[in-house]
C-alpha positions as CSV (number, residue, x, y, z in Angstrom):
1,M,33.4,-15.4,-21.6
2,L,31.1,-18.0,-23.1
3,L,28.4,-17.0,-25.5
4,G,25.2,-16.3,-23.7
5,T,26.7,-15.6,-20.3
6,S,26.3,-12.2,-18.6
7,A,28.7,-9.9,-17.0
8,F,26.5,-9.6,-14.0
9,A,23.3,-11.1,-12.6
10,L,20.4,-9.7,-10.6
11,D,20.3,-11.3,-7.2
12,N,18.1,-10.9,-4.1
13,V,15.7,-8.7,-6.0
14,K,12.8,-7.5,-3.8
15,V,9.8,-5.7,-5.2
16,S,7.6,-3.7,-2.9
17,G,5.2,-0.7,-2.9
18,D,2.0,0.7,-1.6
19,A,-1.2,2.4,-2.7
20,K,-2.4,5.4,-0.7
21,L,-5.6,7.3,-0.3
22,F,-5.4,10.5,1.9
23,Y,-8.4,12.7,2.8
24,T,-8.6,15.9,4.9
25,T,-11.3,18.3,5.7
26,S,-11.2,21.5,7.7
27,D,-13.4,24.3,8.8
28,R,-10.5,26.7,8.6
29,G,-11.4,29.7,6.4
30,A,-14.5,31.9,5.9
31,N,-17.8,30.2,5.6
32,L,-16.3,26.7,5.4
33,D,-17.7,23.7,7.4
34,L,-16.3,20.2,7.9
35,F,-16.9,17.8,5.1
36,D,-18.0,20.6,2.7
37,K,-16.6,19.9,-0.7
38,D,-14.8,23.2,-0.8
39,A,-13.2,22.6,2.6
40,S,-11.9,19.1,1.7
41,A,-9.0,17.6,-0.2
42,A,-8.1,14.1,-1.3
43,D,-5.5,12.2,-3.4
44,T,-4.3,8.8,-4.3
45,A,-0.7,7.8,-4.8
46,L,1.0,4.6,-6.1
47,R,4.6,3.7,-5.2
48,I,6.4,0.7,-6.8
49,G,10.0,0.0,-6.0
50,A,12.7,-2.7,-6.4
51,T,16.1,-3.3,-4.8
52,G,18.7,-6.0,-5.5
53,D,22.3,-6.9,-6.1
54,L,24.2,-6.4,-9.3
55,L,27.5,-7.8,-8.1
56,K,29.0,-8.8,-4.8
57,G,29.0,-5.5,-2.9
58,V,27.1,-3.6,-5.6
59,S,23.4,-3.0,-5.1
60,F,20.7,-0.9,-6.8
61,G,17.3,0.6,-6.1
62,V,14.5,2.1,-8.2
63,T,11.2,3.7,-7.1
64,G,8.4,5.1,-9.3
65,Y,5.6,7.3,-8.1
66,A,2.2,8.2,-9.6
67,V,-0.4,10.5,-8.2
68,S,-4.1,10.9,-9.2
69,T,-7.2,12.4,-7.8
70,L,-9.3,9.8,-9.6
71,G,-11.5,12.8,-10.5
72,L,-12.4,13.4,-6.8
73,E,-11.7,17.1,-7.2
74,N,-14.8,17.6,-9.2
75,N,-17.0,15.4,-7.0
76,L,-16.4,14.8,-3.3
77,V,-13.6,17.4,-2.8
78,S,-12.5,20.6,-4.4
79,N,-8.8,20.4,-3.6
80,T,-5.8,18.1,-4.0
81,W,-3.7,16.8,-1.1
82,T,-0.4,17.1,-3.0
83,G,0.9,19.9,-5.2
84,A,2.7,17.4,-7.5
85,H,-0.2,17.4,-10.1
86,G,-0.1,19.1,-13.4
87,V,-3.2,21.0,-14.4
88,A,-5.2,20.6,-17.6
89,T,-6.1,24.1,-18.6
90,G,-8.6,23.1,-21.2
91,N,-9.8,26.3,-22.8
92,G,-6.9,28.3,-21.5
93,A,-8.3,28.9,-18.0
94,S,-6.2,27.7,-15.1
95,F,-7.5,25.2,-12.5
96,D,-9.8,26.8,-9.9
97,P,-9.1,25.3,-6.5
98,L,-12.7,25.6,-5.5
99,G,-13.8,23.8,-8.6
100,T,-16.2,26.4,-10.0
101,N,-14.9,26.0,-13.5
102,G,-15.0,22.2,-13.3
103,L,-11.4,21.9,-14.7
104,Q,-9.6,18.6,-14.1
105,V,-6.3,18.1,-12.3
106,D,-3.8,16.1,-14.4
107,D,-2.3,12.9,-13.1
108,A,1.5,12.9,-12.7
109,S,4.2,10.2,-12.5
110,W,8.0,10.3,-12.1
111,M,11.0,8.3,-11.1
112,G,11.6,9.1,-7.4
113,E,14.7,6.9,-6.9
114,A,17.3,5.4,-9.2
115,W,20.5,4.7,-7.4
116,V,23.5,2.3,-7.4
117,A,25.6,1.7,-4.2
118,A,29.0,0.0,-3.9
119,T,30.5,-1.2,-0.6
120,V,34.3,-1.9,-0.1
121,A,35.4,-2.9,3.4
122,K,33.6,-0.3,5.7
123,T,33.0,2.3,3.0
124,T,29.8,2.7,1.0
125,V,29.3,5.0,-2.0
126,K,25.8,5.7,-3.2
127,L,25.1,7.6,-6.5
128,G,21.9,8.6,-8.2
129,R,18.4,9.6,-7.2
130,M,17.5,8.9,-3.6
131,E,15.8,9.8,-0.3
132,I,18.0,11.7,2.2
133,D,17.5,12.0,5.9
134,S,19.6,14.7,7.6
135,P,18.6,17.5,10.1
136,L,18.4,20.4,7.7
137,A,17.9,18.8,4.2
138,F,15.7,15.8,4.0
139,S,12.8,13.9,2.4
140,E,9.5,14.9,4.0
141,K,7.5,11.7,4.6
142,W,4.3,13.0,6.1
143,S,2.7,13.7,2.8
144,I,1.3,11.2,0.2
145,V,4.6,11.4,-1.8
146,P,8.1,12.4,-0.5
147,N,10.6,14.7,-2.2
148,T,13.9,13.1,-3.3
149,F,17.4,14.2,-4.5
150,D,20.0,13.6,-7.2
151,A,23.0,13.1,-5.0
152,A,26.3,11.4,-4.2
153,L,26.7,9.9,-0.7
154,V,29.8,8.4,1.0
155,I,29.5,6.6,4.3
156,N,32.5,5.3,6.3
157,Q,32.6,3.3,9.5
158,D,36.4,2.6,9.9
159,L,36.5,4.5,13.2
160,P,35.2,2.5,16.2
161,D,31.5,3.4,17.0
162,T,31.7,6.2,14.5
163,T,29.9,6.9,11.2
164,L,31.3,9.5,8.9
165,V,29.1,10.9,6.1
166,G,29.9,13.1,3.1
167,A,27.3,14.1,0.6
168,W,26.8,16.2,-2.6
169,V,23.3,17.2,-3.5
170,G,22.9,18.5,-7.1
171,K,19.2,18.4,-7.7
172,G,15.9,18.0,-5.9
173,N,12.2,18.0,-6.7
174,G,11.0,19.8,-3.5
175,V,8.8,22.9,-3.8
176,N,10.8,26.2,-3.9
177,P,14.0,25.0,-2.2
178,L,15.8,27.7,-0.3
179,G,18.0,29.9,-2.5
180,R,16.2,29.1,-5.8
181,D,15.2,32.4,-7.4
182,L,15.4,33.9,-3.9
183,D,15.1,37.7,-3.7
184,P,17.2,38.8,-0.7
185,N,15.1,42.0,-0.5
186,T,12.0,40.0,0.4
187,A,13.7,37.1,2.2
188,G,12.4,38.3,5.6
189,V,8.7,37.9,4.5
190,Q,7.3,34.9,6.3
191,N,3.7,34.8,4.8
192,K,2.1,35.3,8.2
193,G,-1.2,33.5,8.6
194,T,-0.9,31.5,5.4
195,I,2.1,29.3,5.9
196,N,0.3,26.3,7.5
197,H,-1.2,23.4,5.6
198,T,-4.3,24.3,3.6
199,P,-6.6,21.9,1.8
200,I,-5.1,23.1,-1.5
201,G,-2.0,20.9,-2.1
202,D,1.1,20.5,0.1
203,N,4.5,22.2,-0.3
204,V,6.6,19.0,-0.6
205,V,6.9,17.9,-4.2
206,G,6.9,20.3,-7.2
207,T,4.6,19.9,-10.2
208,A,5.0,16.5,-11.9
209,G,7.9,15.7,-9.6
210,K,10.2,17.7,-11.8
211,F,13.8,18.0,-10.6
212,N,15.7,21.3,-10.6
213,T,19.2,22.4,-9.6
214,F,19.3,22.3,-5.8
215,M,19.6,25.9,-4.4
216,N,21.1,27.3,-7.6
217,G,24.5,25.8,-7.1
218,G,24.0,22.6,-5.2
219,A,25.1,21.8,-1.6
220,Y,27.7,19.8,0.4
221,A,27.1,18.1,3.7
222,F,29.5,16.4,6.2
223,A,28.6,14.6,9.4
224,A,30.0,12.5,12.2
225,V,27.7,10.3,14.3
226,N,29.4,8.7,17.4
227,N,28.3,6.1,19.9
228,S,31.5,5.5,21.8
229,F,29.8,6.1,25.1
230,K,27.0,3.6,24.6
231,P,24.1,5.4,26.2
232,L,24.9,8.5,24.1
233,T,24.4,9.1,20.4
234,A,26.1,12.3,19.4
235,Q,25.9,13.8,15.9
236,A,27.4,16.9,14.2
237,W,26.5,18.2,10.8
238,Y,28.0,20.9,8.6
239,Y,26.3,22.1,5.4
240,N,27.7,24.3,2.7
241,V,24.9,25.5,0.5
242,V,26.6,27.1,-2.5
243,N,26.1,30.9,-2.5
244,V,23.2,30.7,0.0
245,A,24.3,29.7,3.5
246,N,26.5,27.7,5.8
247,A,24.7,25.7,8.5
248,Y,25.5,23.6,11.5
249,W,23.5,21.1,13.5
250,L,24.6,19.5,16.8
251,Q,22.6,16.9,18.6
252,G,23.0,14.5,21.5
253,D,20.5,11.9,22.8
254,I,21.2,9.8,25.9
255,N,19.5,6.9,27.5
256,C,19.7,7.3,31.3
257,R,21.1,4.3,33.0
258,L,20.0,5.4,36.5
259,V,16.3,5.5,35.4
260,P,15.6,2.9,32.7
261,G,13.3,4.2,30.1
262,L,14.3,7.9,30.6
263,T,15.9,9.7,27.6
264,I,17.3,13.2,27.3
265,G,18.1,15.1,24.1
266,L,19.7,18.4,23.2
267,Q,19.8,20.2,19.8
268,Y,21.6,23.3,18.6
269,A,21.4,24.8,15.1
270,D,23.0,27.8,13.3
271,M,22.1,28.8,9.7
272,A,24.5,31.5,8.5
273,P,23.4,33.2,5.2
274,K,26.0,34.2,2.6
275,G,26.1,35.0,-1.2
276,V,22.7,36.0,-2.3
277,L,21.7,36.5,1.3
278,E,24.8,38.4,2.3
279,G,24.0,40.7,5.3
280,V,21.1,38.7,6.5
281,K,21.5,37.6,10.1
282,D,22.1,34.1,11.3
283,S,19.1,31.9,12.4
284,K,19.9,30.0,15.6
285,A,17.9,27.5,17.6
286,Y,18.3,25.2,20.6
287,A,16.0,22.5,21.9
288,L,15.6,20.2,24.9
289,K,13.6,17.0,25.1
290,V,12.9,14.6,28.0
291,G,11.2,11.3,27.3
292,Y,10.1,8.3,29.2
293,G,8.9,4.9,27.9
294,I,7.7,1.9,29.7
295,D,6.0,-1.1,28.1
296,A,3.4,0.2,25.6
297,L,3.4,3.8,26.8
298,K,5.8,6.6,25.6
299,V,5.6,10.2,26.8
300,S,7.9,13.2,26.2
301,A,8.1,16.9,26.8
302,A,10.2,19.3,24.6
303,Y,11.1,23.0,24.6
304,S,12.8,25.0,21.9
305,S,13.7,28.6,21.2
306,T,14.9,30.4,18.1
307,D,16.9,33.6,17.7
308,K,14.7,36.6,17.1
309,D,17.0,38.3,14.6
310,G,17.2,35.5,12.0
311,T,15.4,35.3,8.7
312,L,15.7,31.7,7.6
313,K,13.7,29.1,9.4
314,V,15.5,26.2,11.3
315,A,13.7,23.8,9.1
316,N,14.1,21.8,5.9
317,V,15.9,23.8,3.2
318,A,14.9,21.3,0.5
319,T,11.2,22.3,0.5
320,D,9.7,25.8,1.1
321,N,11.8,27.0,4.0
322,L,10.1,30.4,4.2
323,A,6.6,28.8,4.3
324,A,5.7,25.5,5.9
325,A,8.8,23.2,5.6
326,Q,9.0,20.6,8.3
327,S,11.6,21.0,11.1
328,K,13.6,18.3,12.9
329,L,13.5,20.3,16.1
330,Y,12.1,18.2,19.0
331,T,9.1,20.6,19.3
332,E,7.8,20.2,15.7
333,A,4.0,20.0,15.6
334,W,2.1,16.9,14.3
335,W,0.5,18.9,11.5
336,D,1.1,22.6,11.4
337,Y,4.7,23.0,10.2
338,G,6.4,26.3,9.7
339,Y,6.1,27.7,13.2
340,V,8.6,26.2,15.6
341,G,11.6,27.0,13.4
342,A,10.6,30.5,12.6
343,P,12.7,33.4,14.1
344,D,11.7,34.5,17.6
345,A,9.7,31.4,18.3
346,T,9.4,29.9,21.8
347,S,7.8,26.4,21.5
348,M,6.7,23.6,23.7
349,N,5.6,20.1,22.7
350,L,3.9,17.3,24.8
351,T,3.6,13.9,23.3
352,A,1.9,10.7,24.5
353,E,1.7,7.4,22.5
354,Y,0.1,4.2,23.6
355,D,0.1,0.8,21.8
356,A,-3.1,-1.0,22.8
357,K,-1.9,-4.1,21.0
358,N,-4.8,-5.7,19.1
359,L,-7.0,-2.6,19.5
360,A,-5.0,0.3,17.9
361,K,-2.1,2.6,18.4
362,F,-3.1,5.9,19.9
363,G,-1.2,9.2,19.9
364,A,-1.9,12.7,21.5
365,Y,0.3,15.6,20.5
366,Y,0.1,19.2,21.9
367,T,2.2,22.0,20.5
368,N,2.2,25.6,21.6
369,V,4.3,28.3,19.8
370,S,4.6,32.0,20.9
371,N,6.1,34.5,18.5
372,G,6.2,38.2,19.1
373,A,7.6,39.2,15.7
374,A,4.9,40.5,13.4
375,A,6.9,39.5,10.3
376,N,7.3,35.9,11.4
377,A,4.9,33.0,11.5
378,G,2.9,34.1,14.5
379,D,1.5,32.2,17.4
380,M,0.2,28.7,17.0
381,N,-1.6,26.2,19.3
382,E,-2.3,22.7,18.1
383,L,-3.8,19.5,19.6
384,A,-3.7,16.4,17.4
385,V,-5.2,13.0,18.4
386,T,-4.5,9.9,16.2
387,A,-5.5,6.3,16.1
388,T,-3.7,3.7,13.8
389,K,-4.8,0.1,13.1
390,S,-3.4,-2.5,10.7
391,F,-5.7,-4.9,9.0
392,G,-3.3,-7.3,7.3
393,P,-1.6,-5.3,4.6
394,L,-3.9,-2.3,5.1
395,D,-2.8,0.5,7.5
396,V,-5.5,2.9,8.6
397,T,-5.0,6.1,10.5
398,A,-7.6,8.6,11.6
399,A,-6.7,12.0,13.0
400,Y,-8.4,14.9,14.6
401,I,-6.7,18.3,14.9
402,N,-7.8,21.3,16.8
403,E,-5.7,24.4,16.0
404,K,-5.5,28.1,16.6
405,H,-3.3,30.5,14.6
406,D,-2.4,34.1,15.1
407,G,-5.1,36.2,13.5
408,L,-7.3,33.2,12.5
409,K,-10.2,31.5,14.2
410,R,-9.8,28.2,16.0
411,A,-10.3,25.4,13.5
412,N,-11.0,21.7,13.4
413,T,-9.5,19.2,10.9
414,V,-10.5,15.6,10.4
415,Q,-8.2,13.3,8.3
416,A,-8.1,9.7,7.1
417,Y,-5.0,7.9,5.8
418,L,-5.3,4.5,4.0
419,T,-2.2,2.7,2.9
420,L,-2.3,-0.7,1.2
421,N,1.2,-2.3,1.4
422,F,2.4,-5.0,-1.1
């Protein structure tokens, strides 16, 4: 090697990111009105990432996140959108979410992704910190910052029309992932009436984005996704959450050839507790979805049902499963998570989306959940209407949500999402 040469070079480097401002206000709660300071929350987030090639067949990716209220919590709002902030306790008092003590919320920053991937023939190995998208353990993207994982991922496509996946998840920065410090004697408590989103932080990323051992002992996942019969995409997932649970997810989605635009989907899930949850009954769910799309209009109807004897929710196990973790069931609500996957839940979802081209993209989402078990999440009825418009690099979404929860009054929520892409 000649003096001054390098063992590798950075090629095809791409830098991207976004800056976000999210705002929400709700009249949910006693003596709260829309746009009142104490009924509102806001946050800003900055994401900067880079990807590139280290060698032929070897790539990398890094992503950094930073969140800040910009001091809004002591001015226009009293609450934060994300729970990822640290809290400056000042004279020893903790932060008052209603702002009566005037304490500030600390900014926070962390490395959300830092991975290396190598591809040989039709096999790719990815190691490091990354986002994951799987039916029962995934990065939730609805909030202002997503949760991520320290993991190892292997993807193979040697079999025709088949993708095989193997994964090990060692750490995550989600809030209260299932199995971490879990008391099996209280595992059935579902926090009825308080599990839905509130103006005081989300339940996605933990304080300062800190990573902890995933579910005490980590988790394995294996999957096969097949498209041999071209209209059908079938997938099967198996999870071994060390000392907590085994889980299975089966799903098939088919495009109907006889009726162009018609799609039909089926889902089945089974979460079988073990170890620290030995003796707790399985949580099972099935769901059906029928959709139709033509030109700019897409509509769908979905139904799901969960087994009444279960304890765990058929939802993300990487965030707060026993509270408001998001579910991948077809019936999941637009805003109020934690209901459709709860035990003994019968759910229905109707969705309509229309792209009015230069005007805006519009969406209407109706979800109804009936649940007769007093220990579970309770009934829920939600109607959400959204409008999204891009102005060059700026994406703007406005949302109105009307919701009714078991034991709570009907509430209204208004939200604004601003995302500047670069």
